[in-house]
Structure formats: C-alpha cells, structure tokens
C-alpha positions as CSV (number, residue, x, y, z in Angstrom):
1,M,21.7,8.8,-129.7
2,N,25.5,7.8,-129.7
3,T,25.6,3.9,-128.9
4,S,29.4,3.3,-130.3
5,P,30.9,0.8,-128.5
6,A,33.7,3.3,-127.5
7,S,31.2,6.0,-125.9
8,G,29.7,3.0,-123.7
9,A,33.1,1.5,-122.3
10,P,33.3,4.4,-119.4
11,R,29.8,3.7,-118.9
12,R,30.3,-0.6,-118.7
13,L,33.9,-0.1,-117.0
14,F,32.3,1.8,-113.9
15,Q,29.1,-0.3,-113.7
16,A,31.6,-3.3,-113.4
17,S,33.6,-1.7,-110.5
18,A,30.4,-0.9,-108.6
19,L,29.7,-4.3,-109.1
20,V,32.9,-5.6,-107.8
21,L,32.8,-2.8,-104.8
22,A,29.3,-4.8,-103.7
23,L,30.6,-7.9,-103.6
24,G,33.9,-7.1,-101.8
25,L,32.0,-5.6,-99.4
26,S,30.3,-8.4,-99.0
27,A,33.5,-11.0,-98.8
28,C,35.7,-9.0,-96.9
29,A,37.3,-9.9,-93.7
30,N,35.2,-10.2,-90.4
31,F,36.6,-8.0,-87.4
32,S,33.9,-8.7,-85.1
33,G,34.7,-9.7,-81.6
34,I,37.6,-7.4,-81.2
35,Q,36.6,-4.5,-79.0
36,S,38.8,-2.6,-76.3
37,Q,38.3,-3.0,-72.7
38,A,39.7,-0.4,-71.2
39,Q,38.0,3.3,-70.2
40,L,39.3,6.4,-69.4
41,R,38.8,7.8,-65.9
42,D,37.5,11.3,-65.4
43,A,38.4,14.0,-63.1
44,T,35.8,13.1,-60.4
45,S,36.9,9.6,-60.5
46,V,40.2,10.6,-59.0
47,G,39.4,12.5,-56.3
48,L,39.2,16.5,-58.1
49,P,36.9,19.1,-57.5
50,A,33.9,19.4,-59.6
51,A,34.0,23.1,-59.1
52,G,36.8,25.4,-59.6
53,S,39.6,26.1,-55.9
54,A,41.8,28.4,-54.8
55,A,44.6,26.5,-55.9
56,P,47.3,29.1,-57.3
57,V,47.9,29.4,-61.6
58,V,51.8,28.6,-62.1
59,A,53.1,31.6,-64.0
60,A,55.3,29.9,-67.2
61,E,58.7,31.3,-65.7
62,W,57.5,30.4,-62.4
63,W,61.1,30.5,-60.4
64,R,61.3,34.2,-61.2
65,E,59.1,34.5,-58.5
66,L,61.6,33.4,-56.3
67,G,63.8,36.5,-56.9
68,D,67.1,34.9,-57.5
69,P,68.6,36.4,-61.1
70,Q,71.7,34.0,-60.8
71,L,68.9,30.7,-60.6
72,D,66.9,32.7,-63.7
73,A,70.5,32.4,-65.4
74,L,71.0,28.7,-65.0
75,V,67.3,28.0,-65.9
76,A,67.8,30.0,-69.1
77,R,71.0,28.6,-69.6
78,A,69.5,24.9,-69.5
79,L,66.5,25.1,-71.5
80,K,69.0,26.4,-73.8
81,D,71.7,23.9,-73.8
82,N,70.5,20.8,-72.0
83,P,71.2,17.4,-74.2
84,S,68.0,16.0,-73.0
85,L,65.8,19.0,-73.9
86,K,67.3,18.9,-77.1
87,L,66.5,15.0,-77.6
88,A,62.8,15.8,-76.3
89,Q,62.6,18.0,-79.3
90,A,64.3,16.0,-82.0
91,R,61.7,13.3,-80.9
92,L,59.0,16.4,-81.8
93,A,60.6,17.3,-85.3
94,R,60.5,13.5,-86.0
95,A,56.7,13.1,-85.3
96,Q,55.7,15.9,-86.9
97,A,57.4,14.9,-90.0
98,V,55.7,11.1,-89.8
99,T,52.5,13.7,-89.4
100,E,53.9,15.0,-93.0
101,V,54.0,11.7,-94.7
102,A,50.7,10.2,-93.4
103,Q,48.8,13.7,-95.0
104,A,50.7,13.1,-98.1
105,S,48.6,9.5,-98.7
106,T,45.4,11.5,-98.7
107,R,46.1,14.0,-101.6
108,P,46.9,13.0,-105.0
109,Q,49.9,11.4,-106.5
110,L,51.6,12.8,-110.1
111,G,54.7,11.5,-111.2
112,A,56.4,11.7,-114.7
113,G,58.4,9.0,-116.4
114,L,61.2,8.6,-119.4
115,D,62.0,5.5,-120.9
116,L,64.7,4.6,-123.1
117,T,65.3,1.3,-124.7
118,H,67.8,0.1,-127.0
119,Q,67.2,-3.3,-127.7
120,R,66.7,-6.8,-130.2
121,Y,63.5,-8.4,-130.5
122,T,63.4,-12.1,-130.5
123,E,62.4,-13.6,-133.8
124,N,60.5,-16.8,-131.8
125,G,58.2,-14.8,-129.5
126,P,54.7,-13.1,-130.0
127,V,56.4,-9.7,-131.8
128,P,55.2,-10.1,-135.8
129,P,58.0,-9.3,-138.3
130,P,59.5,-6.9,-139.4
131,L,60.3,-6.4,-135.6
132,A,61.1,-9.8,-134.9
133,G,64.9,-10.5,-135.0
134,S,65.4,-6.2,-135.5
135,I,67.3,-3.9,-133.3
136,R,65.4,-0.9,-132.9
137,D,65.4,2.2,-130.0
138,S,62.0,2.5,-128.2
139,G,60.8,5.2,-125.8
140,T,58.0,5.8,-123.9
141,A,57.4,9.3,-121.8
142,Q,54.2,10.1,-119.7
143,L,52.7,11.4,-116.9
144,T,51.1,9.0,-113.8
145,A,48.7,9.9,-111.3
146,S,46.8,8.6,-108.7
147,W,44.1,9.6,-105.9
148,E,43.3,6.5,-103.5
149,L,39.4,7.2,-102.9
150,D,39.5,7.1,-98.7
151,F,35.4,5.7,-98.7
152,F,36.3,4.0,-95.1
153,G,38.7,6.7,-93.3
154,K,41.3,4.2,-93.6
155,N,44.1,7.3,-94.6
156,R,42.1,10.2,-92.4
157,A,42.3,7.5,-89.5
158,A,46.3,7.6,-90.0
159,L,46.8,11.1,-90.6
160,D,44.7,11.6,-87.2
161,A,46.8,9.4,-85.3
162,A,50.0,10.6,-86.6
163,L,48.9,14.0,-85.4
164,G,48.1,12.5,-82.1
165,V,51.6,11.2,-82.0
166,A,52.9,14.9,-82.7
167,R,50.9,16.7,-80.2
168,A,51.9,14.3,-77.9
169,A,55.3,15.0,-78.7
170,Q,54.9,18.4,-78.0
171,A,53.6,18.2,-75.0
172,D,56.8,15.5,-74.1
173,A,58.8,18.4,-75.0
174,Q,56.9,20.8,-72.7
175,A,57.2,18.5,-69.8
176,A,60.7,17.9,-70.7
177,R,61.1,21.9,-70.3
178,V,59.1,21.8,-66.6
179,L,61.0,19.2,-65.1
180,L,64.4,20.4,-66.1
181,A,63.5,24.0,-64.9
182,S,62.3,22.2,-61.5
183,Q,65.5,20.0,-61.3
184,V,68.0,23.1,-61.9
185,A,66.0,25.1,-59.3
186,R,65.9,22.1,-56.8
187,T,69.8,21.5,-57.2
188,W,70.3,25.2,-56.6
189,F,68.7,25.5,-53.5
190,Q,70.1,22.4,-52.6
191,L,73.3,24.2,-52.8
192,A,72.1,27.0,-50.5
193,R,70.9,24.4,-47.8
194,L,74.5,22.7,-48.1
195,N,76.4,26.3,-47.7
196,D,74.4,27.2,-44.8
197,Q,74.6,23.9,-43.2
198,L,78.7,24.7,-43.3
199,A,78.5,28.1,-42.3
200,V,76.4,26.2,-38.9
201,A,79.3,23.2,-38.9
202,Q,82.2,25.9,-39.1
203,R,80.4,28.0,-36.4
204,A,80.2,24.4,-34.3
205,L,83.7,23.8,-35.0
206,A,85.4,27.0,-33.7
207,Q,82.7,26.5,-30.6
208,R,84.4,23.4,-29.4
209,E,87.6,24.7,-30.4
210,Q,86.5,27.1,-27.3
211,T,85.7,24.6,-25.1
212,L,88.7,22.3,-25.8
213,G,90.9,25.2,-24.5
214,L,88.4,26.0,-21.4
215,V,88.6,22.2,-20.7
216,R,92.5,22.5,-21.1
217,D,92.6,25.3,-18.5
218,R,90.4,23.4,-15.5
219,V,92.5,20.5,-16.0
220,N,95.7,22.5,-15.7
221,A,93.6,24.0,-12.6
222,G,93.1,20.4,-11.2
223,L,89.0,21.7,-11.6
224,D,88.3,18.5,-14.4
225,T,89.8,15.1,-15.4
226,R,91.5,13.8,-18.7
227,L,88.4,12.4,-19.3
228,E,86.7,15.8,-20.1
229,L,89.7,16.6,-21.9
230,R,89.9,13.4,-24.2
231,Q,85.9,13.7,-24.6
232,A,87.0,17.5,-26.0
233,E,89.3,16.4,-28.0
234,G,86.9,14.0,-30.0
235,G,84.4,16.8,-30.8
236,L,86.9,18.2,-33.4
237,P,87.8,15.5,-35.8
238,D,84.0,15.0,-35.5
239,T,82.7,18.2,-36.3
240,R,85.7,18.3,-39.1
241,Q,84.6,15.4,-41.1
242,Q,81.2,16.9,-41.3
243,I,82.3,19.9,-42.8
244,E,84.3,17.6,-45.0
245,A,80.9,15.9,-46.1
246,L,79.4,19.2,-46.3
247,R,81.9,19.9,-48.4
248,E,81.4,17.1,-51.0
249,Q,77.9,17.3,-51.4
250,A,78.3,20.8,-52.1
251,S,80.8,20.2,-55.1
252,L,78.5,17.3,-56.3
253,A,75.8,19.6,-56.0
254,R,77.7,21.7,-58.5
255,N,78.6,18.6,-61.0
256,A,74.8,18.6,-60.7
257,L,74.2,21.6,-62.1
258,A,77.0,21.6,-64.8
259,A,75.0,18.4,-66.2
260,L,72.1,19.9,-66.0
261,V,72.8,23.2,-67.5
262,G,74.6,21.7,-70.2
263,Q,78.0,23.3,-69.9
264,P,81.2,22.1,-67.9
265,G,81.4,23.7,-64.5
266,V,79.4,26.0,-62.8
267,P,82.0,28.7,-61.3
268,E,82.6,28.3,-57.8
269,A,82.5,32.5,-57.1
270,Q,78.6,31.6,-57.9
271,D,77.0,31.2,-55.0
272,P,73.1,31.4,-54.1
273,R,72.0,33.5,-51.2
274,P,71.2,32.6,-47.7
275,L,67.7,30.9,-47.8
276,S,66.4,33.0,-44.9
277,A,66.5,35.7,-47.7
278,I,64.2,34.0,-50.2
279,K,60.6,34.8,-49.0
280,I,58.2,32.1,-50.4
281,E,54.1,32.9,-49.7
282,A,51.8,30.3,-48.6
283,V,49.5,28.0,-50.9
284,A,45.8,27.1,-50.3
285,P,45.7,23.5,-49.8
286,V,43.4,22.3,-52.2
287,L,43.5,20.1,-55.4
288,P,43.1,22.2,-58.6
289,A,39.9,21.5,-60.4
290,D,41.5,22.3,-63.9
291,L,44.6,19.5,-63.1
292,L,43.9,17.5,-66.3
293,G,44.6,20.8,-68.3
294,R,47.8,22.1,-66.4
295,R,49.9,19.1,-66.9
296,A,52.2,18.5,-70.1
297,D,52.3,15.0,-69.2
298,I,48.5,14.2,-68.5
299,T,48.2,16.0,-72.1
300,A,50.7,13.7,-73.5
301,A,48.9,10.5,-72.3
302,R,45.6,11.8,-73.5
303,W,47.0,12.7,-76.9
304,R,48.7,8.8,-77.2
305,V,44.7,7.5,-76.2
306,E,43.7,9.5,-79.4
307,A,46.4,8.5,-81.5
308,A,45.9,4.7,-80.2
309,T,42.2,5.2,-81.1
310,R,42.8,6.7,-84.7
311,D,45.4,3.3,-85.5
312,V,42.2,1.2,-84.4
313,D,40.3,2.7,-86.5
314,S,42.7,2.7,-89.5
315,A,43.6,-0.9,-88.9
316,R,39.5,-2.0,-89.0
317,A,39.1,0.3,-92.3
318,Q,41.7,-2.1,-93.8
319,F,39.4,-5.0,-94.0
320,Y,37.3,-2.9,-96.5
321,P,38.2,-2.8,-100.3
322,N,41.1,-0.5,-101.3
323,I,40.0,1.9,-104.4
324,N,42.5,4.0,-106.5
325,L,41.3,6.0,-109.7
326,T,44.6,6.1,-111.7
327,A,45.3,7.5,-115.1
328,F,48.3,8.0,-117.6
329,A,48.7,10.4,-120.2
330,G,52.1,10.5,-122.4
331,F,54.2,9.4,-125.9
332,S,55.3,5.7,-126.3
333,S,56.7,4.8,-129.8
334,I,59.7,2.2,-131.8
335,G,62.1,4.5,-133.0
336,L,63.0,7.8,-131.3
337,G,62.3,10.1,-133.7
338,R,58.7,9.4,-133.6
339,L,58.0,9.5,-130.0
340,L,56.8,12.9,-130.1
341,E,54.3,12.7,-133.1
342,A,50.6,13.3,-132.3
343,G,50.2,9.3,-133.6
344,S,52.1,8.3,-130.7
345,Q,49.9,9.4,-127.9
346,Q,49.0,7.1,-125.4
347,W,46.4,7.7,-121.9
348,G,44.3,6.0,-119.9
349,V,42.2,6.2,-116.9
350,G,40.1,4.0,-114.7
351,P,39.4,2.7,-111.0
352,A,41.3,0.2,-109.2
353,L,40.2,-1.9,-106.4
354,R,41.7,-4.4,-103.9
355,L,40.1,-6.3,-101.4
356,P,41.1,-8.8,-98.9
357,I,39.4,-12.3,-98.8
358,F,41.9,-14.8,-97.1
359,D,44.8,-13.4,-95.4
360,G,45.7,-16.2,-92.8
361,G,44.3,-14.1,-90.1
362,R,46.6,-11.1,-90.8
363,L,44.2,-8.3,-90.5
364,R,42.6,-9.9,-87.1
365,A,45.8,-10.1,-85.8
366,N,46.7,-6.5,-86.4
367,L,43.6,-5.3,-85.3
368,R,44.1,-6.7,-82.0
369,G,47.2,-5.8,-81.7
370,K,46.2,-2.1,-82.0
371,T,43.1,-2.7,-79.9
372,A,45.4,-3.6,-77.2
373,D,47.9,-0.8,-77.6
374,L,44.8,1.5,-77.0
375,D,43.9,-0.3,-74.2
376,A,47.6,0.1,-72.6
377,A,47.5,3.6,-73.6
378,I,44.0,4.3,-71.9
379,E,45.4,2.5,-68.6
380,S,48.6,4.6,-69.2
381,Y,46.5,7.8,-69.3
382,N,44.7,6.3,-65.8
383,A,47.6,5.8,-64.6
384,T,49.3,9.2,-65.2
385,L,46.4,10.9,-64.1
386,V,46.3,8.9,-60.4
387,E,50.3,9.7,-59.7
388,A,49.6,13.5,-60.5
389,V,46.4,13.6,-58.2
390,H,48.9,11.9,-55.8
391,E,51.7,14.0,-56.2
392,V,49.8,17.3,-55.8
393,A,48.0,16.0,-52.7
394,D,51.3,15.2,-51.1
395,Q,53.1,18.4,-51.7
396,L,50.2,20.3,-50.5
397,A,50.1,18.2,-47.6
398,S,54.2,18.3,-47.2
399,A,53.6,22.4,-47.5
400,G,51.3,22.6,-44.9
401,S,53.0,20.8,-42.3
402,I,56.2,22.3,-42.7
403,T,55.0,25.7,-42.5
404,R,53.3,24.2,-38.9
405,Q,57.0,22.7,-38.2
406,Q,58.4,26.1,-38.9
407,A,56.7,28.3,-36.8
408,E,56.9,25.3,-33.5
409,Q,60.7,25.4,-34.7
410,R,61.0,29.4,-34.3
411,A,59.4,29.3,-30.9
412,A,62.2,26.4,-30.1
413,S,65.3,28.9,-31.5
414,E,63.5,31.5,-29.3
415,A,64.0,29.7,-26.5
416,A,67.5,28.3,-27.1
417,E,68.2,31.7,-28.0
418,G,66.6,33.0,-24.7
419,A,69.0,30.2,-22.7
420,Y,72.1,31.4,-24.3
421,D,71.9,34.8,-23.4
422,I,71.1,34.2,-19.7
423,A,74.0,31.9,-19.9
424,V,76.1,35.1,-21.3
425,Q,75.1,37.2,-18.6
426,R,75.6,34.6,-15.6
427,Y,79.1,34.2,-17.1
428,K,79.5,38.1,-17.4
429,A,78.5,38.4,-13.5
430,G,80.6,35.4,-12.1
431,L,77.6,33.0,-11.5
432,G,78.6,30.3,-14.2
433,N,81.6,29.3,-16.7
434,Y,82.2,29.6,-19.9
435,L,81.3,25.9,-20.2
436,N,77.5,26.9,-19.6
437,V,77.4,29.0,-22.4
438,L,78.9,27.0,-25.0
439,T,76.3,24.4,-23.7
440,A,74.1,26.8,-24.4
441,E,75.1,27.8,-27.6
442,S,75.0,24.3,-28.9
443,G,71.1,24.4,-28.4
444,V,71.4,27.4,-30.6
445,L,73.0,25.6,-33.3
446,N,71.2,22.8,-33.4
447,Q,68.1,25.1,-33.7
448,R,69.7,27.0,-36.4
449,R,70.6,23.3,-38.5
450,L,66.8,22.7,-38.3
451,A,65.8,25.7,-39.4
452,V,68.4,25.6,-42.5
453,D,66.5,22.2,-43.0
454,L,63.2,23.0,-42.7
455,A,64.0,26.4,-45.1
456,A,65.4,24.1,-47.5
457,R,62.3,21.7,-47.4
458,A,60.1,24.4,-47.8
459,L,61.2,25.4,-50.7
460,D,61.8,22.3,-51.9
461,T,58.3,21.7,-51.8
462,R,57.1,24.4,-53.4
463,I,59.2,23.6,-56.4
464,N,57.7,20.5,-56.4
465,L,54.3,21.7,-56.0
466,M,54.8,24.1,-59.0
467,R,56.1,21.0,-61.2
468,A,52.9,19.0,-60.1
469,L,50.8,21.8,-61.1
470,G,52.4,21.7,-64.3
471,G,54.7,24.5,-64.1
472,G,53.1,26.7,-66.2
473,Y,52.3,24.6,-69.3
474,Q,49.8,25.8,-71.5
475,A,48.2,24.0,-74.2
476,D,48.4,25.0,-77.8
477,A,45.7,26.6,-79.7
478,V,45.3,23.3,-81.2
479,V,45.1,20.8,-78.7
480,A,43.0,23.2,-76.3
481,S,40.6,23.6,-79.4
482,R,40.0,19.3,-79.3
C-alpha cells in the first residue's frame, strides 16, 4: 500500500475542503425572516368562468376578416417598419443575450495565457544568487480551467431568471404587434368615419343653400321677413365650419397613419370604403375561460414573476459558500530557451471555497430588495389580469349595447325617410312648400350622421375586443410547456 506523502496529499486536500465546507455551512449568513408577502390571483378570483365558453377565437391576422385590402397592406407595412415595434424587438435581442451570459456561468471555463518578461532581479530580496542582481528573461505558457460547482443553485437560478426576462420580452414584442395592428385598424376606420361624415355634411350644405334660395324667394314675394332670411344665411357658415373641421380631422388621421406605418405620408388617393360596406359579425357576450393564455401582456407579466422568483432564489443562494474547481497546466522557466523543456512543466489542481461570514448586512439587504421586486412583479401581474378582464367585459358590454342602438336607429331612420317621402309627395301635389321638404330632409341627415357614428363605434369596439381577447397571440412552444 502506497502511503507516500505525494499520494496522500490529494486525500488530505479534499478532507480539508470538506471540513471547511461543513464549517462554512454552519457559519454562513442568516436569511431568515425575509419572505414574499404578495400572492398571485387565479382566474376564478377575477370572475373568469371555470369551464370553456363560446368566446371567439381570434385569428393571428384578424384584421383580414374585415375584408379591406388597403387595411391589410397598411398593417403589413406597419409591422415591418414601425420604430416602436423594432424597439421591442431590440429589447428582446438584449434579453436573449443576457440569457446566454447567464448560461455561460453554469459551464466550465478554459483560458490560455502567455507571459514573457525581461527583468532585473533585486540583489536585496528573497531571490538568491545567481539570479540576484542579474537580468534574465522569463516566460510562462499555460492553460487555466475553472468550474463553479453550483451546489446551492445560485447560477441555475440566475439562468432561470434571465430566461424569464427573455420570455417576458418575447411576449412584450408580441403585445406590441397586437397593439400596433389595432391602432392602425382603428385609425383607418376613424378616417372612414370622417369621410362618411364629410359626405353627410356636404349634403347638409347643399340643403341649406337650397333653403336659403327658397327663403329669398319667399321674402321677395312678401311671404317671409328678413328674420327668416338672416336665420337661413346663418346656417351656411356653420355648416362650412363643420366641413372644415372634418377635413382637419381627416388630415390628422392620415398623419397618424403615416406615423404608425413608419413612412412619411399616406397617399391622398388611398381612402377607405364607406363604413356601410363593412360587415361585422356579432360575438357571444361571455368572458373566455382561457383569457390568461390568450393575452401577451398577461404572459409577459407571469414570466416576470417567474424571473423575480428565480432572482430571489439566486440571492438566497449567495448566503452559502461558493465552491470552484481550478486547474492549470503549462510551462514556466527563467530563460526563454528552456521554456518548452520537460523540466519546465508545471500543473496544479484543487478546490477553492469562498463563504460569507460578516458582510455588514449586504446579503440580507440584497435579498430584501429581490423579495420586494418579486412582490411588485406579483402585484403587477394581478393588476394586468384585473385590467384584462375589465377590458374584455367593457368591450362585450359596448358591443351588445351598440347592436341594440343600431336596431333602434334603423327604426328611427326608416321613420325619417318615410316623413321625407311624404313631404316630397305633398310638395309635388302642391299641398306643401319646399321648406317642409328640407325640414324633413334634415331629420334624414341627422339619422345618417348617427348611423355613421354607430357604425364607426361598432367597428372600433370590435377592434378593441379583438385586442382585448389577445389579438391572435399564441404562446411559443417553450412558454406553453411551462
């Protein structure tokens, strides 16, 4: 049995390391009393049904269902060129790079070094003759390796935290796409509403010009006074002001589209179809049970909770010893001519242990900070969940109400059209004057304005509902598997 000092050295080395580790575990800093106080809310706590519902499944490109090729082209251009969306993508790339850095810390590290020195050795130091007082060249060429043994999960927790941040950034990028598409669609149909309202206002202007002509004729015939004439004249500037205001709003809508698309100017010739040509289907007025998985912002908030949880785990693991295996192998010599000789070989291997004993409260303060971050992430998730349910409930309520309002407006419009037809027939039969016709037509124009506003509201509510239901977001395979 070999009992030489050389053969027993490694055993004694590892025995000493184990003893130091045991002492370190008993002497490491204490993290007791630092706990998270917030709690995640579940679906049922915010009113989501426990079972499946008839809520619509939103397609990834839901705007195509509206049947407007111009809108399809605008959304595609916005998703390609919008600076805000590119910023979200850059943040995702940054988060993925941080993940790669964290992953590298869990793997062995290998490096190489070459040091060449031309120096004079002191005559009054620890170096004995003949080196003392001489000028020599020395060199060292070696490989160094290290591997942190992550016994307490510090590096793994840091990696999981970085993965959570990256997945949250990925969900944020998808949420930005959903929001951008909905903003483009809403602005496009806002422009359509303004165009329709402009057509109604121009018809109202023509009506008031006709009214003014009739009033003048009646004044000249002695049937009306100058009071009626001044009243008729006052209606023209008011209508022209409304037309100019509508044109200004249309220009602003085009400018907004240009900003959303990320390109200067939306061609003047590019006009949306009338709102009456766009048909939308009614949706079931129920909250979807799977809302949590449909929305990118909820997914992002949940991943931030996961990342914050892992940050707390990593901060807690820093209370324990840090254990590394280190090794080196190479050549070292005085005199470069002998650097690569067999006698110049050197190597070493052994564990290294670092443990906190007294740090002035730094580790506890760090853990308290990470725990507070976790509480904030949980409450942010809860707020996002509550707001999501609120948004969907609001849009469903508005959609149902607008449908009923449109039914009542159609009935009122039919009555106004009927009154207008009677006024025209009476005028043609000589039983009434044309002022009665124009007065009846005013009721028709008012109903047309209301019809345009309700149609625009219906479209805007539908777009908001598609966004509130997730906008077609689908979690990737990694996220869905968690």
